[in-house]
C-alpha positions in Angstrom: 118.9 94.1 114.6 115.7 92.4 115.8 112.8 92.3 113.3 110.1 94.9 113.7 107.3 93.9 116.0 104.0 94.0 114.1 100.4 93.9 115.3 98.0 93.0 112.6 94.3 94.1 112.4 92.3 92.4 109.7 89.1 90.4 109.0 88.6 86.7 108.4 88.9 85.6 104.8 91.5 84.2 102.4 93.1 87.4 101.4 93.4 88.6 104.9 95.0 85.3 106.0 97.4 85.6 103.1 98.3 89.1 104.2 98.9 88.1 107.8 101.0 85.1 106.8 103.2 87.2 104.5 103.9 89.8 107.1 105.0 87.1 109.6 107.8 86.2 107.2 109.3 89.7 107.3 108.2 91.2 110.6 107.8 89.7 114.1 104.1 89.4 114.4 103.2 89.7 118.1 99.4 89.7 117.7 96.7 89.4 115.2 93.2 90.9 115.8 90.4 89.5 113.6 87.4 91.8 113.3 84.8 89.0 113.0 81.5 90.8 113.2 79.6 94.1 113.4 79.5 96.1 116.6 75.8 96.9 116.7 74.7 100.2 118.2 71.3 101.8 117.9 72.8 104.1 115.2 74.2 101.1 113.2 70.8 99.3 113.3 68.9 102.4 112.2 71.3 103.1 109.3 71.4 99.4 108.2 67.6 99.2 108.1 67.2 102.3 106.0 66.1 101.0 102.5 69.1 102.1 100.5 71.6 100.5 102.9 69.6 97.3 103.5 69.0 96.8 99.8 72.7 97.3 99.0 73.8 94.8 101.7 71.4 92.2 100.6 72.3 92.6 96.9 76.0 92.3 97.6 75.6 89.3 99.8 73.6 87.6 97.0 76.1 88.6 94.4 79.0 87.1 96.3 77.1 83.9 97.0 76.3 83.7 93.2 79.9 84.2 92.3 81.2 81.7 94.8 83.7 84.4 95.6 84.9 82.8 98.9 86.1 79.6 97.2 87.5 81.4 94.2 89.4 83.8 96.5 90.8 80.9 98.5 92.1 79.2 95.3 93.7 82.5 94.1 95.7 83.1 97.2 96.3 79.5 98.4 95.9 77.2 95.4 94.8 73.8 96.4 95.7 74.3 100.1 93.2 75.4 102.7 93.6 79.0 104.0 95.2 78.8 107.4 97.0 81.2 109.6 100.7 80.6 110.4 101.2 83.3 112.9 102.8 82.7 116.3 101.6 85.8 118.0 98.6 86.3 120.3 95.1 86.0 118.7 92.1 88.2 119.5 88.7 88.0 117.9 86.5 91.0 118.3 83.2 92.2 116.8 84.9 95.6 116.4 88.4 96.7 115.9 87.6 99.6 118.2 86.9 97.2 121.1 88.8 98.5 124.2 90.5 95.2 124.4 92.4 96.0 121.2 93.8 99.2 122.7 94.8 97.3 125.8 96.5 94.6 123.7 98.5 97.3 121.8 99.5 98.9 125.2 100.6 95.5 126.5 102.7 94.6 123.5 103.9 98.0 122.3 104.3 97.0 118.7 106.6 99.0 116.4 104.0 98.9 113.6 100.3 98.2 113.5 99.4 96.8 110.1 95.7 97.2 109.0 93.8 95.5 106.2 90.1 95.4 105.6 88.7 96.5 109.0 86.1 99.0 109.7 87.1 102.6 110.3 89.5 102.9 113.3 88.6 105.6 115.8 89.7 106.9 119.1 92.7 106.0 121.2 93.9 103.2 118.9 95.0 105.8 116.3 97.8 106.9 118.6 99.2 103.4 119.1 102.2 101.8 117.3 105.7 103.2 117.9 106.1 104.0 114.2 102.4 104.4 113.4 99.5 102.5 111.9 99.9 101.5 108.3 96.9 100.5 106.2 96.5 98.6 103.0 93.6 100.2 101.0 92.1 98.5 97.9 92.2 101.6 95.7 94.6 104.3 94.4 94.1 107.1 96.9 93.2 109.9 96.9 91.6 109.4 93.5 89.7 106.3 94.6 88.9 106.2 98.3 86.3 104.0 100.1 84.9 100.8 98.8 84.7 98.9 95.5 87.6 101.0 94.1 88.6 98.4 91.4 85.0 98.4 90.2 84.9 102.2 89.9 88.2 102.5 88.2 87.0 100.0 85.6 83.6 101.7 85.3 85.3 105.1 84.8 87.5 103.7 82.1 90.7 104.1 84.1 92.4 100.7 84.2 95.7 102.4 84.9 94.1 103.6 88.2 93.4 100.0 89.5 95.5 99.2 92.5 96.1 99.5 96.2 97.5 102.2 98.4 99.7 101.7 101.5 99.4 104.7 103.7 99.6 105.8 107.3 96.2 106.1 109.1 94.8 109.4 110.2 91.2 110.3 111.2 89.9 110.4 107.7 88.9 107.7 105.3 92.0 106.6 103.2 93.4 110.1 103.6 96.7 109.5 105.5 100.2 110.1 104.3 101.2 108.0 101.3 103.7 105.1 101.6 103.2 103.4 98.2 100.8 103.0 95.2 100.8 99.4 94.0 99.2 98.8 90.5 98.9 95.2 89.2 99.2 93.8 85.8 96.0 94.5 83.7 95.3 92.7 80.5 92.5 91.8 78.1 90.0 89.4 79.6 90.5 90.5 83.2 87.5 91.2 85.5 86.9 93.0 88.7 87.6 90.2 91.3 90.8 89.0 89.6 92.1 92.5 89.3 91.3 93.2 92.9 93.0 90.1 94.2 96.0 90.6 92.0 96.4 94.1 93.4 96.1 92.8 97.0 98.7 90.1 96.3 101.1 92.6 94.9 100.5 95.1 97.6 101.1 92.5 100.2 104.5 91.8 98.7 105.2 95.6 98.8 104.1 95.7 102.5 106.7 93.0 103.2 109.3 95.0 101.5 108.2 98.1 103.4 108.8 96.4 106.8 112.3 95.5 105.7 113.0 99.0 104.5 111.7 100.6 107.7 113.8 98.2 109.7 116.9 99.3 107.8 116.2 103.0 108.7 114.2 104.3 105.7 111.2 106.5 106.5 108.1 107.0 104.4 105.1 109.2 104.1 104.0 112.1 101.9 100.8 114.1 102.1 98.0 113.1 99.7 97.3 115.8 97.1 93.7 116.6 96.6 90.6 114.8 98.0 89.7 112.6 95.0 86.4 110.8 95.6 85.0 108.7 98.4 83.0 105.7 97.1 80.5 104.1 99.4 78.7 100.8 99.2 75.4 102.3 98.4 76.9 104.2 95.4 77.1 101.0 93.3 73.8 100.2 91.8 72.5 97.5 89.4 72.7 99.9 86.5 76.4 100.4 87.1 77.1 96.7 87.2 75.0 96.0 84.1 76.8 98.8 82.2 80.3 97.6 83.1 79.5 94.0 82.4 78.3 94.9 79.0 81.4 97.0 78.2 83.7 94.2 79.4 81.9 91.6 77.2 82.3 94.0 74.2 86.0 94.1 74.8 86.6 97.2 76.9 90.0 95.9 77.8 90.9 94.7 74.4 94.5 95.7 73.7 95.2 96.8 77.2 98.4 95.5 78.7 99.7 97.3 81.8 102.7 96.0 83.6 102.7 95.8 87.4 104.4 98.8 89.1 105.0 100.2 92.5 105.5 103.9 93.4 107.1 104.6 96.7 106.7 107.8 98.7 109.7 108.3 101.0 109.7 111.0 103.7 111.0 114.2 102.3 111.1 112.7 98.8 
């Protein structure tokens, strides 16, 4: 049987490149779309310039610059090598994943699966593309942790066992589609937010590879999410939250914690 054809929607960045390369080892990647900007509309501009939103965006940009997160992320996923794509499929760079060209590309290629990681919210006609559906990698354990910065909030709420990623089918909600898998990474004393987030993505990428193989062999996945959990937005995370968590981590909040990596699969009808 020929390998599943896969169209990947992601953003630039080491973790996204790692994800795309990994899927190309298991599936037949026919195209990769990089959402490389912001699709500015009057509504986007007005929302961004509102003080809470603008302050949050500036603060997080400064935080990531201070951490050197880009270089650290590249080392985590690629070691001493430079992050580079090894995908033979067609490339499309767009300011928005909802660009009409993305729908046309999906129509031209008719992929079995559309794999999504890290894009803005997908809307409109694209949601109906992909013969077997659109499958997303979300950086939180849904439905308990939906939205952004879910590793941070799981730590802040004192729930290290809820750190992880969710693989799920997309629907019109935010991280609400039928579950495919929950992937929880190893958690140990001395860990911090970025390392845990990247470790979860690395493990979830391996699970996504396994998923493609299992779908190809005839297995079917997807169970409804139970409950709504909480949707965390960028603006919810304030300085006081960061200071409080940093203080608790320095005082040994994770001392004695040792959680093994684990994956929970949700097969259709299971």
